[in-house]
mmJSON file of the N, C-alpha and C atoms, coordinates in Angstrom:
{"data_MODEL":{"atom_site":{
"group_PDB":["ATOM","ATOM","ATOM","ATOM","ATOM","ATOM","ATOM","ATOM","ATOM","ATOM","ATOM","ATOM","ATOM","ATOM","ATOM","ATOM","ATOM","ATOM","ATOM","ATOM","ATOM","ATOM","ATOM","ATOM","ATOM","ATOM","ATOM","ATOM","ATOM","ATOM","ATOM","ATOM","ATOM","ATOM","ATOM","ATOM","ATOM","ATOM","ATOM","ATOM","ATOM","ATOM","ATOM","ATOM","ATOM","ATOM","ATOM","ATOM","ATOM","ATOM","ATOM","ATOM","ATOM","ATOM","ATOM","ATOM","ATOM","ATOM","ATOM","ATOM","ATOM","ATOM","ATOM","ATOM","ATOM","ATOM","ATOM","ATOM","ATOM","ATOM","ATOM","ATOM","ATOM","ATOM","ATOM","ATOM","ATOM","ATOM","ATOM","ATOM","ATOM","ATOM","ATOM","ATOM","ATOM","ATOM","ATOM","ATOM","ATOM","ATOM","ATOM","ATOM","ATOM","ATOM","ATOM","ATOM","ATOM","ATOM","ATOM","ATOM","ATOM","ATOM","ATOM","ATOM","ATOM","ATOM","ATOM","ATOM","ATOM","ATOM","ATOM","ATOM","ATOM","ATOM","ATOM","ATOM","ATOM","ATOM","ATOM","ATOM","ATOM","ATOM","ATOM","ATOM","ATOM","ATOM","ATOM","ATOM","ATOM","ATOM","ATOM","ATOM","ATOM","ATOM","ATOM","ATOM","ATOM","ATOM","ATOM","ATOM","ATOM","ATOM","ATOM","ATOM","ATOM","ATOM","ATOM","ATOM","ATOM","ATOM","ATOM","ATOM","ATOM","ATOM","ATOM","ATOM","ATOM","ATOM","ATOM","ATOM","ATOM","ATOM","ATOM","ATOM","ATOM","ATOM","ATOM","ATOM","ATOM","ATOM","ATOM","ATOM","ATOM","ATOM","ATOM","ATOM","ATOM","ATOM","ATOM","ATOM","ATOM","ATOM","ATOM","ATOM","ATOM","ATOM","ATOM","ATOM","ATOM","ATOM","ATOM","ATOM","ATOM","ATOM","ATOM","ATOM","ATOM","ATOM","ATOM","ATOM","ATOM","ATOM","ATOM","ATOM","ATOM","ATOM","ATOM","ATOM","ATOM","ATOM","ATOM","ATOM","ATOM","ATOM","ATOM","ATOM","ATOM","ATOM","ATOM"],
"id":[1,2,3,4,5,6,7,8,9,10,11,12,13,14,15,16,17,18,19,20,21,22,23,24,25,26,27,28,29,30,31,32,33,34,35,36,37,38,39,40,41,42,43,44,45,46,47,48,49,50,51,52,53,54,55,56,57,58,59,60,61,62,63,64,65,66,67,68,69,70,71,72,73,74,75,76,77,78,79,80,81,82,83,84,85,86,87,88,89,90,91,92,93,94,95,96,97,98,99,100,101,102,103,104,105,106,107,108,109,110,111,112,113,114,115,116,117,118,119,120,121,122,123,124,125,126,127,128,129,130,131,132,133,134,135,136,137,138,139,140,141,142,143,144,145,146,147,148,149,150,151,152,153,154,155,156,157,158,159,160,161,162,163,164,165,166,167,168,169,170,171,172,173,174,175,176,177,178,179,180,181,182,183,184,185,186,187,188,189,190,191,192,193,194,195,196,197,198,199,200,201,202,203,204,205,206,207,208,209,210,211,212,213,214,215,216,217,218,219],
"type_symbol":["N","C","C","N","C","C","N","C","C","N","C","C","N","C","C","N","C","C","N","C","C","N","C","C","N","C","C","N","C","C","N","C","C","N","C","C","N","C","C","N","C","C","N","C","C","N","C","C","N","C","C","N","C","C","N","C","C","N","C","C","N","C","C","N","C","C","N","C","C","N","C","C","N","C","C","N","C","C","N","C","C","N","C","C","N","C","C","N","C","C","N","C","C","N","C","C","N","C","C","N","C","C","N","C","C","N","C","C","N","C","C","N","C","C","N","C","C","N","C","C","N","C","C","N","C","C","N","C","C","N","C","C","N","C","C","N","C","C","N","C","C","N","C","C","N","C","C","N","C","C","N","C","C","N","C","C","N","C","C","N","C","C","N","C","C","N","C","C","N","C","C","N","C","C","N","C","C","N","C","C","N","C","C","N","C","C","N","C","C","N","C","C","N","C","C","N","C","C","N","C","C","N","C","C","N","C","C","N","C","C","N","C","C","N","C","C","N","C","C"],
"label_atom_id":["N","CA","C","N","CA","C","N","CA","C","N","CA","C","N","CA","C","N","CA","C","N","CA","C","N","CA","C","N","CA","C","N","CA","C","N","CA","C","N","CA","C","N","CA","C","N","CA","C","N","CA","C","N","CA","C","N","CA","C","N","CA","C","N","CA","C","N","CA","C","N","CA","C","N","CA","C","N","CA","C","N","CA","C","N","CA","C","N","CA","C","N","CA","C","N","CA","C","N","CA","C","N","CA","C","N","CA","C","N","CA","C","N","CA","C","N","CA","C","N","CA","C","N","CA","C","N","CA","C","N","CA","C","N","CA","C","N","CA","C","N","CA","C","N","CA","C","N","CA","C","N","CA","C","N","CA","C","N","CA","C","N","CA","C","N","CA","C","N","CA","C","N","CA","C","N","CA","C","N","CA","C","N","CA","C","N","CA","C","N","CA","C","N","CA","C","N","CA","C","N","CA","C","N","CA","C","N","CA","C","N","CA","C","N","CA","C","N","CA","C","N","CA","C","N","CA","C","N","CA","C","N","CA","C","N","CA","C","N","CA","C","N","CA","C","N","CA","C","N","CA","C","N","CA","C"],
"label_alt_id":[null,null,null,null,null,null,null,null,null,null,null,null,null,null,null,null,null,null,null,null,null,null,null,null,null,null,null,null,null,null,null,null,null,null,null,null,null,null,null,null,null,null,null,null,null,null,null,null,null,null,null,null,null,null,null,null,null,null,null,null,null,null,null,null,null,null,null,null,null,null,null,null,null,null,null,null,null,null,null,null,null,null,null,null,null,null,null,null,null,null,null,null,null,null,null,null,null,null,null,null,null,null,null,null,null,null,null,null,null,null,null,null,null,null,null,null,null,null,null,null,null,null,null,null,null,null,null,null,null,null,null,null,null,null,null,null,null,null,null,null,null,null,null,null,null,null,null,null,null,null,null,null,null,null,null,null,null,null,null,null,null,null,null,null,null,null,null,null,null,null,null,null,null,null,null,null,null,null,null,null,null,null,null,null,null,null,null,null,null,null,null,null,null,null,null,null,null,null,null,null,null,null,null,null,null,null,null,null,null,null,null,null,null,null,null,null,null,null,null],
"label_comp_id":["UNK","UNK","UNK","UNK","UNK","UNK","UNK","UNK","UNK","UNK","UNK","UNK","UNK","UNK","UNK","UNK","UNK","UNK","UNK","UNK","UNK","UNK","UNK","UNK","UNK","UNK","UNK","UNK","UNK","UNK","UNK","UNK","UNK","UNK","UNK","UNK","UNK","UNK","UNK","UNK","UNK","UNK","UNK","UNK","UNK","UNK","UNK","UNK","UNK","UNK","UNK","UNK","UNK","UNK","UNK","UNK","UNK","UNK","UNK","UNK","UNK","UNK","UNK","UNK","UNK","UNK","UNK","UNK","UNK","UNK","UNK","UNK","UNK","UNK","UNK","UNK","UNK","UNK","UNK","UNK","UNK","UNK","UNK","UNK","UNK","UNK","UNK","UNK","UNK","UNK","UNK","UNK","UNK","UNK","UNK","UNK","UNK","UNK","UNK","UNK","UNK","UNK","UNK","UNK","UNK","UNK","UNK","UNK","UNK","UNK","UNK","UNK","UNK","UNK","UNK","UNK","UNK","UNK","UNK","UNK","UNK","UNK","UNK","UNK","UNK","UNK","UNK","UNK","UNK","UNK","UNK","UNK","UNK","UNK","UNK","UNK","UNK","UNK","UNK","UNK","UNK","UNK","UNK","UNK","UNK","UNK","UNK","UNK","UNK","UNK","UNK","UNK","UNK","UNK","UNK","UNK","UNK","UNK","UNK","UNK","UNK","UNK","UNK","UNK","UNK","UNK","UNK","UNK","UNK","UNK","UNK","UNK","UNK","UNK","UNK","UNK","UNK","UNK","UNK","UNK","UNK","UNK","UNK","UNK","UNK","UNK","UNK","UNK","UNK","UNK","UNK","UNK","UNK","UNK","UNK","UNK","UNK","UNK","UNK","UNK","UNK","UNK","UNK","UNK","UNK","UNK","UNK","UNK","UNK","UNK","UNK","UNK","UNK","UNK","UNK","UNK","UNK","UNK","UNK"],
"label_asym_id":["A","A","A","A","A","A","A","A","A","A","A","A","A","A","A","A","A","A","A","A","A","A","A","A","A","A","A","A","A","A","A","A","A","A","A","A","A","A","A","A","A","A","A","A","A","A","A","A","A","A","A","A","A","A","A","A","A","A","A","A","A","A","A","A","A","A","A","A","A","A","A","A","A","A","A","A","A","A","A","A","A","A","A","A","A","A","A","A","A","A","A","A","A","A","A","A","A","A","A","A","A","A","A","A","A","A","A","A","A","A","A","A","A","A","A","A","A","A","A","A","A","A","A","A","A","A","A","A","A","A","A","A","A","A","A","A","A","A","A","A","A","A","A","A","A","A","A","A","A","A","A","A","A","A","A","A","A","A","A","A","A","A","A","A","A","A","A","A","A","A","A","A","A","A","A","A","A","A","A","A","A","A","A","A","A","A","A","A","A","A","A","A","A","A","A","A","A","A","A","A","A","A","A","A","A","A","A","A","A","A","A","A","A","A","A","A","A","A","A"],
"label_entity_id":["1","1","1","1","1","1","1","1","1","1","1","1","1","1","1","1","1","1","1","1","1","1","1","1","1","1","1","1","1","1","1","1","1","1","1","1","1","1","1","1","1","1","1","1","1","1","1","1","1","1","1","1","1","1","1","1","1","1","1","1","1","1","1","1","1","1","1","1","1","1","1","1","1","1","1","1","1","1","1","1","1","1","1","1","1","1","1","1","1","1","1","1","1","1","1","1","1","1","1","1","1","1","1","1","1","1","1","1","1","1","1","1","1","1","1","1","1","1","1","1","1","1","1","1","1","1","1","1","1","1","1","1","1","1","1","1","1","1","1","1","1","1","1","1","1","1","1","1","1","1","1","1","1","1","1","1","1","1","1","1","1","1","1","1","1","1","1","1","1","1","1","1","1","1","1","1","1","1","1","1","1","1","1","1","1","1","1","1","1","1","1","1","1","1","1","1","1","1","1","1","1","1","1","1","1","1","1","1","1","1","1","1","1","1","1","1","1","1","1"],
"label_seq_id":[1,1,1,2,2,2,3,3,3,4,4,4,5,5,5,6,6,6,7,7,7,8,8,8,9,9,9,10,10,10,11,11,11,12,12,12,13,13,13,14,14,14,15,15,15,16,16,16,17,17,17,18,18,18,19,19,19,20,20,20,21,21,21,22,22,22,23,23,23,24,24,24,25,25,25,26,26,26,27,27,27,28,28,28,29,29,29,30,30,30,31,31,31,32,32,32,33,33,33,34,34,34,35,35,35,36,36,36,37,37,37,38,38,38,39,39,39,40,40,40,41,41,41,42,42,42,43,43,43,44,44,44,45,45,45,46,46,46,47,47,47,48,48,48,49,49,49,50,50,50,51,51,51,52,52,52,53,53,53,54,54,54,55,55,55,56,56,56,57,57,57,58,58,58,59,59,59,60,60,60,61,61,61,62,62,62,63,63,63,64,64,64,65,65,65,66,66,66,67,67,67,68,68,68,69,69,69,70,70,70,71,71,71,72,72,72,73,73,73],
"pdbx_PDB_ins_code":[null,null,null,null,null,null,null,null,null,null,null,null,null,null,null,null,null,null,null,null,null,null,null,null,null,null,null,null,null,null,null,null,null,null,null,null,null,null,null,null,null,null,null,null,null,null,null,null,null,null,null,null,null,null,null,null,null,null,null,null,null,null,null,null,null,null,null,null,null,null,null,null,null,null,null,null,null,null,null,null,null,null,null,null,null,null,null,null,null,null,null,null,null,null,null,null,null,null,null,null,null,null,null,null,null,null,null,null,null,null,null,null,null,null,null,null,null,null,null,null,null,null,null,null,null,null,null,null,null,null,null,null,null,null,null,null,null,null,null,null,null,null,null,null,null,null,null,null,null,null,null,null,null,null,null,null,null,null,null,null,null,null,null,null,null,null,null,null,null,null,null,null,null,null,null,null,null,null,null,null,null,null,null,null,null,null,null,null,null,null,null,null,null,null,null,null,null,null,null,null,null,null,null,null,null,null,null,null,null,null,null,null,null,null,null,null,null,null,null],
"Cartn_x":[30.439,31.427,31.738,32.85,32.879,32.75,32.102,32.327,33.594,33.796,35.083,36.242,37.22,38.292,38.349,37.924,37.935,39.141,39.463,40.599,41.355,42.311,43.608,43.534,42.727,42.735,43.277,43.389,43.566,41.964,41.128,39.714,39.638,39.519,39.145,40.173,41.279,42.432,41.812,41.584,41.032,39.67,38.784,37.623,37.861,38.773,39.391,39.833,40.748,41.636,40.322,39.33,38.039,37.652,37.025,36.272,37.281,38.324,39.214,39.381,39.713,39.764,38.494,37.433,36.191,35.765,36.352,36.043,36.906,38.089,38.986,38.495,38.037,37.68,36.117,35.152,33.899,34.311,35.484,35.826,36.608,36.869,37.034,39.059,39.496,40.807,40.914,42.247,42.369,43.237,43.354,44.32,45.515,45.901,47.49,47.288,46.477,46.608,46.411,45.587,45.051,46.465,47.13,48.406,49.552,49.378,49.987,49.879,48.485,47.906,48.348,47.785,48.34,50.113,50.74,51.884,52.843,52.181,52.728,51.781,50.488,49.805,49.148,49.87,49.668,49.496,48.869,48.388,49.329,50.362,51.438,52.618,53.553,54.175,55.649,56.4,57.84,58.966,60.2,61.518,62.321,63.149,64.211,64.621,65.396,65.903,65.378,64.452,63.949,65.376,64.341,65.735,66.483,65.82,66.996,67.873,68.118,68.837,68.409,67.295,66.448,65.644,66.281,65.656,64.394,63.573,62.019,61.744,60.603,60.484,58.888,57.725,56.385,55.936,56.909,56.321,56.402,57.871,57.945,56.858,56.618,55.491,54.272,53.877,52.605,53.116,53.497,53.718,53.521,54.432,54.461,52.875,51.926,50.747,50.103,49.902,49.082,49.498,50.856,51.327,50.725,50.994,50.137,48.564,48.252,46.121,46.23,46.942,46.922,47.03,48.271,48.077,47.477,46.332,45.156,44.089,43.874,42.451,41.962],
"Cartn_y":[-29.527,-29.119,-29.889,-30.225,-30.519,-29.73,-30.039,-28.865,-29.341,-30.636,-30.297,-31.633,-31.67,-32.62,-34.009,-34.819,-35.996,-36.649,-37.371,-38.146,-38.715,-38.776,-39.802,-41.22,-42.077,-43.203,-44.126,-45.272,-46.272,-46.234,-46.13,-46.464,-45.294,-44.134,-43.085,-42.803,-43.075,-42.609,-43.693,-44.786,-46.096,-45.312,-44.46,-44.155,-42.875,-42.469,-41.026,-41.799,-42.631,-43.029,-43.717,-44.338,-44.783,-43.554,-42.747,-41.727,-41.073,-40.716,-40.183,-41.169,-42.342,-42.933,-43.254,-43.136,-43.479,-42.112,-40.889,-39.707,-39.678,-39.969,-40.415,-40.851,-42.221,-43.255,-42.64,-41.874,-41.201,-40.291,-39.557,-38.539,-39.19,-40.589,-41.322,-41.318,-41.663,-41.77,-43.166,-43.393,-45.021,-45.27,-46.792,-47.441,-46.855,-46.579,-46.084,-44.453,-43.956,-42.184,-42.231,-42.632,-42.66,-43.034,-44.053,-44.098,-43.284,-42.326,-41.171,-40.157,-39.522,-38.8,-38.856,-40.275,-40.653,-40.498,-40.699,-40.726,-38.997,-38.302,-36.985,-36.082,-36.283,-35.128,-35.089,-35.613,-35.103,-36.699,-36.584,-37.847,-38.328,-37.574,-38.179,-38.548,-39.503,-39.839,-39.14,-39.16,-38.359,-39.278,-38.855,-39.308,-37.977,-38.529,-37.335,-37.381,-36.316,-36.158,-34.991,-34.831,-33.514,-32.364,-31.649,-30.289,-30.722,-32.032,-32.388,-33.414,-33.6,-34.855,-35.765,-36.169,-37.282,-38.045,-39.34,-39.882,-39.929,-39.887,-40.141,-40.848,-41.553,-42.34,-43.132,-41.928,-42.48,-43.143,-43.258,-44.259,-45.757,-45.941,-47.179,-47.58,-46.281,-46.442,-46.952,-46.348,-46.874,-47.923,-48.678,-49.869,-51.151,-50.72,-51.442,-51.392,-50.269,-50.772,-51.291,-51.228,-52.255,-53.457,-53.989,-55.193,-55.843,-54.901,-55.243,-56.082,-54.547,-54.731,-56.026,-56.141,-57.704,-59.0,-58.769,-60.093,-60.298,-59.212,-59.539,-59.733,-59.783,-59.568,-61.246],
"Cartn_z":[-29.394,-28.623,-27.597,-27.071,-25.37,-24.205,-23.044,-22.272,-21.421,-21.268,-20.959,-21.215,-21.032,-21.933,-21.337,-22.074,-21.347,-21.303,-20.146,-19.953,-20.843,-21.168,-21.722,-21.395,-21.851,-21.435,-22.636,-22.734,-24.223,-24.653,-24.434,-24.485,-25.411,-24.678,-25.662,-26.764,-26.426,-27.706,-28.737,-28.664,-29.517,-30.261,-29.381,-29.734,-31.049,-30.161,-31.293,-33.004,-32.621,-33.776,-34.924,-33.987,-35.082,-35.956,-34.762,-35.466,-36.637,-36.426,-37.521,-38.613,-38.589,-39.69,-40.452,-39.469,-40.55,-41.337,-40.301,-41.445,-42.848,-42.579,-43.863,-44.545,-44.251,-45.238,-46.102,-45.056,-45.558,-46.73,-46.639,-47.511,-48.79,-48.606,-50.197,-49.761,-48.429,-48.738,-48.795,-49.59,-49.528,-47.91,-47.924,-46.49,-46.893,-47.945,-47.866,-47.756,-48.004,-48.075,-46.595,-45.658,-44.486,-43.759,-43.93,-43.105,-43.673,-44.652,-44.686,-44.034,-43.894,-43.111,-41.722,-41.044,-39.647,-39.329,-40.38,-39.978,-40.157,-41.528,-41.75,-41.925,-42.005,-42.013,-43.684,-44.355,-46.244,-46.693,-47.799,-48.315,-49.368,-49.705,-50.365,-49.557,-49.957,-49.058,-49.216,-48.656,-48.394,-47.885,-47.85,-47.266,-47.371,-46.136,-46.449,-45.205,-44.391,-43.439,-42.656,-41.396,-40.616,-40.408,-40.118,-39.499,-38.348,-37.17,-36.449,-36.923,-38.261,-38.426,-38.477,-38.658,-38.091,-39.605,-40.087,-41.185,-41.036,-42.133,-41.762,-43.746,-43.709,-44.806,-44.835,-45.168,-44.808,-46.117,-46.987,-47.845,-47.722,-46.55,-46.182,-45.162,-44.267,-43.019,-44.167,-44.859,-45.482,-45.993,-46.703,-47.036,-45.991,-44.783,-43.616,-43.131,-42.943,-42.588,-43.615,-44.684,-45.744,-45.546,-45.175,-45.249,-43.758,-42.559,-41.074,-41.551,-42.533,-42.723,-43.265,-44.349,-44.739,-43.919,-43.228,-42.441,-41.312,-40.893,-40.095,-40.584,-41.761,-42.259,-42.701],
"occupancy":[1.0,1.0,1.0,1.0,1.0,1.0,1.0,1.0,1.0,1.0,1.0,1.0,1.0,1.0,1.0,1.0,1.0,1.0,1.0,1.0,1.0,1.0,1.0,1.0,1.0,1.0,1.0,1.0,1.0,1.0,1.0,1.0,1.0,1.0,1.0,1.0,1.0,1.0,1.0,1.0,1.0,1.0,1.0,1.0,1.0,1.0,1.0,1.0,1.0,1.0,1.0,1.0,1.0,1.0,1.0,1.0,1.0,1.0,1.0,1.0,1.0,1.0,1.0,1.0,1.0,1.0,1.0,1.0,1.0,1.0,1.0,1.0,1.0,1.0,1.0,1.0,1.0,1.0,1.0,1.0,1.0,1.0,1.0,1.0,1.0,1.0,1.0,1.0,1.0,1.0,1.0,1.0,1.0,1.0,1.0,1.0,1.0,1.0,1.0,1.0,1.0,1.0,1.0,1.0,1.0,1.0,1.0,1.0,1.0,1.0,1.0,1.0,1.0,1.0,1.0,1.0,1.0,1.0,1.0,1.0,1.0,1.0,1.0,1.0,1.0,1.0,1.0,1.0,1.0,1.0,1.0,1.0,1.0,1.0,1.0,1.0,1.0,1.0,1.0,1.0,1.0,1.0,1.0,1.0,1.0,1.0,1.0,1.0,1.0,1.0,1.0,1.0,1.0,1.0,1.0,1.0,1.0,1.0,1.0,1.0,1.0,1.0,1.0,1.0,1.0,1.0,1.0,1.0,1.0,1.0,1.0,1.0,1.0,1.0,1.0,1.0,1.0,1.0,1.0,1.0,1.0,1.0,1.0,1.0,1.0,1.0,1.0,1.0,1.0,1.0,1.0,1.0,1.0,1.0,1.0,1.0,1.0,1.0,1.0,1.0,1.0,1.0,1.0,1.0,1.0,1.0,1.0,1.0,1.0,1.0,1.0,1.0,1.0,1.0,1.0,1.0,1.0,1.0,1.0],
"B_iso_or_equiv":[0.0,0.0,0.0,0.0,0.0,0.0,0.0,0.0,0.0,0.0,0.0,0.0,0.0,0.0,0.0,0.0,0.0,0.0,0.0,0.0,0.0,0.0,0.0,0.0,0.0,0.0,0.0,0.0,0.0,0.0,0.0,0.0,0.0,0.0,0.0,0.0,0.0,0.0,0.0,0.0,0.0,0.0,0.0,0.0,0.0,0.0,0.0,0.0,0.0,0.0,0.0,0.0,0.0,0.0,0.0,0.0,0.0,0.0,0.0,0.0,0.0,0.0,0.0,0.0,0.0,0.0,0.0,0.0,0.0,0.0,0.0,0.0,0.0,0.0,0.0,0.0,0.0,0.0,0.0,0.0,0.0,0.0,0.0,0.0,0.0,0.0,0.0,0.0,0.0,0.0,0.0,0.0,0.0,0.0,0.0,0.0,0.0,0.0,0.0,0.0,0.0,0.0,0.0,0.0,0.0,0.0,0.0,0.0,0.0,0.0,0.0,0.0,0.0,0.0,0.0,0.0,0.0,0.0,0.0,0.0,0.0,0.0,0.0,0.0,0.0,0.0,0.0,0.0,0.0,0.0,0.0,0.0,0.0,0.0,0.0,0.0,0.0,0.0,0.0,0.0,0.0,0.0,0.0,0.0,0.0,0.0,0.0,0.0,0.0,0.0,0.0,0.0,0.0,0.0,0.0,0.0,0.0,0.0,0.0,0.0,0.0,0.0,0.0,0.0,0.0,0.0,0.0,0.0,0.0,0.0,0.0,0.0,0.0,0.0,0.0,0.0,0.0,0.0,0.0,0.0,0.0,0.0,0.0,0.0,0.0,0.0,0.0,0.0,0.0,0.0,0.0,0.0,0.0,0.0,0.0,0.0,0.0,0.0,0.0,0.0,0.0,0.0,0.0,0.0,0.0,0.0,0.0,0.0,0.0,0.0,0.0,0.0,0.0,0.0,0.0,0.0,0.0,0.0,0.0],
"pdbx_formal_charge":[null,null,null,null,null,null,null,null,null,null,null,null,null,null,null,null,null,null,null,null,null,null,null,null,null,null,null,null,null,null,null,null,null,null,null,null,null,null,null,null,null,null,null,null,null,null,null,null,null,null,null,null,null,null,null,null,null,null,null,null,null,null,null,null,null,null,null,null,null,null,null,null,null,null,null,null,null,null,null,null,null,null,null,null,null,null,null,null,null,null,null,null,null,null,null,null,null,null,null,null,null,null,null,null,null,null,null,null,null,null,null,null,null,null,null,null,null,null,null,null,null,null,null,null,null,null,null,null,null,null,null,null,null,null,null,null,null,null,null,null,null,null,null,null,null,null,null,null,null,null,null,null,null,null,null,null,null,null,null,null,null,null,null,null,null,null,null,null,null,null,null,null,null,null,null,null,null,null,null,null,null,null,null,null,null,null,null,null,null,null,null,null,null,null,null,null,null,null,null,null,null,null,null,null,null,null,null,null,null,null,null,null,null,null,null,null,null,null,null],
"auth_seq_id":[1,1,1,2,2,2,3,3,3,4,4,4,5,5,5,6,6,6,7,7,7,8,8,8,9,9,9,10,10,10,11,11,11,12,12,12,13,13,13,14,14,14,15,15,15,16,16,16,17,17,17,18,18,18,19,19,19,20,20,20,21,21,21,22,22,22,23,23,23,24,24,24,25,25,25,26,26,26,27,27,27,28,28,28,29,29,29,30,30,30,31,31,31,32,32,32,33,33,33,34,34,34,35,35,35,36,36,36,37,37,37,38,38,38,39,39,39,40,40,40,41,41,41,42,42,42,43,43,43,44,44,44,45,45,45,46,46,46,47,47,47,48,48,48,49,49,49,50,50,50,51,51,51,52,52,52,53,53,53,54,54,54,55,55,55,56,56,56,57,57,57,58,58,58,59,59,59,60,60,60,61,61,61,62,62,62,63,63,63,64,64,64,65,65,65,66,66,66,67,67,67,68,68,68,69,69,69,70,70,70,71,71,71,72,72,72,73,73,73],
"auth_comp_id":["UNK","UNK","UNK","UNK","UNK","UNK","UNK","UNK","UNK","UNK","UNK","UNK","UNK","UNK","UNK","UNK","UNK","UNK","UNK","UNK","UNK","UNK","UNK","UNK","UNK","UNK","UNK","UNK","UNK","UNK","UNK","UNK","UNK","UNK","UNK","UNK","UNK","UNK","UNK","UNK","UNK","UNK","UNK","UNK","UNK","UNK","UNK","UNK","UNK","UNK","UNK","UNK","UNK","UNK","UNK","UNK","UNK","UNK","UNK","UNK","UNK","UNK","UNK","UNK","UNK","UNK","UNK","UNK","UNK","UNK","UNK","UNK","UNK","UNK","UNK","UNK","UNK","UNK","UNK","UNK","UNK","UNK","UNK","UNK","UNK","UNK","UNK","UNK","UNK","UNK","UNK","UNK","UNK","UNK","UNK","UNK","UNK","UNK","UNK","UNK","UNK","UNK","UNK","UNK","UNK","UNK","UNK","UNK","UNK","UNK","UNK","UNK","UNK","UNK","UNK","UNK","UNK","UNK","UNK","UNK","UNK","UNK","UNK","UNK","UNK","UNK","UNK","UNK","UNK","UNK","UNK","UNK","UNK","UNK","UNK","UNK","UNK","UNK","UNK","UNK","UNK","UNK","UNK","UNK","UNK","UNK","UNK","UNK","UNK","UNK","UNK","UNK","UNK","UNK","UNK","UNK","UNK","UNK","UNK","UNK","UNK","UNK","UNK","UNK","UNK","UNK","UNK","UNK","UNK","UNK","UNK","UNK","UNK","UNK","UNK","UNK","UNK","UNK","UNK","UNK","UNK","UNK","UNK","UNK","UNK","UNK","UNK","UNK","UNK","UNK","UNK","UNK","UNK","UNK","UNK","UNK","UNK","UNK","UNK","UNK","UNK","UNK","UNK","UNK","UNK","UNK","UNK","UNK","UNK","UNK","UNK","UNK","UNK","UNK","UNK","UNK","UNK","UNK","UNK"],
"auth_asym_id":["A","A","A","A","A","A","A","A","A","A","A","A","A","A","A","A","A","A","A","A","A","A","A","A","A","A","A","A","A","A","A","A","A","A","A","A","A","A","A","A","A","A","A","A","A","A","A","A","A","A","A","A","A","A","A","A","A","A","A","A","A","A","A","A","A","A","A","A","A","A","A","A","A","A","A","A","A","A","A","A","A","A","A","A","A","A","A","A","A","A","A","A","A","A","A","A","A","A","A","A","A","A","A","A","A","A","A","A","A","A","A","A","A","A","A","A","A","A","A","A","A","A","A","A","A","A","A","A","A","A","A","A","A","A","A","A","A","A","A","A","A","A","A","A","A","A","A","A","A","A","A","A","A","A","A","A","A","A","A","A","A","A","A","A","A","A","A","A","A","A","A","A","A","A","A","A","A","A","A","A","A","A","A","A","A","A","A","A","A","A","A","A","A","A","A","A","A","A","A","A","A","A","A","A","A","A","A","A","A","A","A","A","A","A","A","A","A","A","A"],
"auth_atom_id":["N","CA","C","N","CA","C","N","CA","C","N","CA","C","N","CA","C","N","CA","C","N","CA","C","N","CA","C","N","CA","C","N","CA","C","N","CA","C","N","CA","C","N","CA","C","N","CA","C","N","CA","C","N","CA","C","N","CA","C","N","CA","C","N","CA","C","N","CA","C","N","CA","C","N","CA","C","N","CA","C","N","CA","C","N","CA","C","N","CA","C","N","CA","C","N","CA","C","N","CA","C","N","CA","C","N","CA","C","N","CA","C","N","CA","C","N","CA","C","N","CA","C","N","CA","C","N","CA","C","N","CA","C","N","CA","C","N","CA","C","N","CA","C","N","CA","C","N","CA","C","N","CA","C","N","CA","C","N","CA","C","N","CA","C","N","CA","C","N","CA","C","N","CA","C","N","CA","C","N","CA","C","N","CA","C","N","CA","C","N","CA","C","N","CA","C","N","CA","C","N","CA","C","N","CA","C","N","CA","C","N","CA","C","N","CA","C","N","CA","C","N","CA","C","N","CA","C","N","CA","C","N","CA","C","N","CA","C","N","CA","C","N","CA","C","N","CA","C","N","CA","C","N","CA","C"],
"pdbx_PDB_model_num":[1,1,1,1,1,1,1,1,1,1,1,1,1,1,1,1,1,1,1,1,1,1,1,1,1,1,1,1,1,1,1,1,1,1,1,1,1,1,1,1,1,1,1,1,1,1,1,1,1,1,1,1,1,1,1,1,1,1,1,1,1,1,1,1,1,1,1,1,1,1,1,1,1,1,1,1,1,1,1,1,1,1,1,1,1,1,1,1,1,1,1,1,1,1,1,1,1,1,1,1,1,1,1,1,1,1,1,1,1,1,1,1,1,1,1,1,1,1,1,1,1,1,1,1,1,1,1,1,1,1,1,1,1,1,1,1,1,1,1,1,1,1,1,1,1,1,1,1,1,1,1,1,1,1,1,1,1,1,1,1,1,1,1,1,1,1,1,1,1,1,1,1,1,1,1,1,1,1,1,1,1,1,1,1,1,1,1,1,1,1,1,1,1,1,1,1,1,1,1,1,1,1,1,1,1,1,1,1,1,1,1,1,1,1,1,1,1,1,1]
}}}
């Protein structure tokens, strides 16, 4: 446990993201599942309209992340 909360910096944000993604990979999550967890908190994709009337589509988000990953490798 940390004694104090680290400052919110780009470097700290990146470090936390890398650690979280590594934890998910270590648990056997696929790249698509990680994108879904990152976007909506669950491993399955969903789409619809939230209670505020804002449309969402985590399936399309997952697809976009996978396309981006493929283009950078």
